[in-house]
C-alpha positions in Angstrom: 0.0 0.2 0.4 1.0 3.8 -0.2 0.7 6.2 2.2 2.4 9.7 2.4 4.1 11.0 5.3 5.1 14.4 6.3 7.5 15.3 9.0 7.6 18.8 10.6 9.9 21.4 12.5 13.1 19.5 13.2 12.1 15.9 12.6 12.0 16.8 8.9 15.5 16.1 8.5 14.7 12.7 9.1 13.1 12.2 5.5 14.1 9.0 4.2 15.4 10.8 1.1 18.0 12.5 3.0 16.2 16.0 1.8 15.0 18.6 4.6 11.3 19.8 4.2 7.6 18.8 5.6 6.0 18.1 1.8 4.6 14.3 2.3 6.9 11.5 1.1 5.1 8.7 -0.3 6.2 5.4 1.1 5.2 2.0 0.1 4.4 -0.3 3.2 2.5 -3.9 3.7 -0.7 -4.0 4.7 -1.3 -3.8 8.7 1.4 -1.3 9.2 1.2 0.8 12.0 2.1 4.5 13.0 4.4 3.3 15.2 6.4 0.8 12.5 6.7 4.2 10.3 8.0 6.0 13.1 10.6 3.0 14.0 11.7 2.8 10.0 12.4 6.6 10.3 14.5 6.4 13.6 12.7 9.3 15.0 14.0 10.2 18.5 12.1 9.1 21.4 10.6 12.1 22.2 7.2 13.2 22.3 5.2 13.6 19.2 1.8 14.5 17.8 0.5 12.6 15.3 -2.5 13.0 12.5 -3.6 10.5 10.1 -5.7 11.8 7.2 -6.2 15.5 9.7 -7.5 13.5 12.8 -5.3 12.6 16.1 -3.7 9.5 16.1 -1.9 6.8 18.1 1.5 4.6 17.5 -0.9 1.8 17.2 -3.3 3.4 14.6 -3.2 1.1 11.5 -2.7 2.5 8.2 -4.4 2.3 5.0 -4.0 2.4 1.2 -3.9 6.7 0.4 -3.5 7.2 3.7 -1.9 10.9 5.2 0.8 10.3 8.1 2.0 13.7 9.8 4.5 13.8 12.3 4.9 16.5 14.8 6.8 17.7 17.8 5.0 19.0 21.0 4.1 22.8 20.4 3.3 25.0 23.2 2.8 29.2 22.9 1.0 31.5 25.3 
């Protein structure tokens, strides 16, 4: 299956093509792949993050489907 993955802020440096930027990259993954498996495959640091699949909050155990868009953000704080 194909999904699109977008990494934001300092996480964008973990894009598999070595190019920074938040533009989504297309990934070819086996059916049943979870968000957590994608995070692991990218080698993202073990730190808090905010996850969205198709614009909706998701957890690492969320199973991805063909055509999904996964967005991964570091936590955002402000005042």
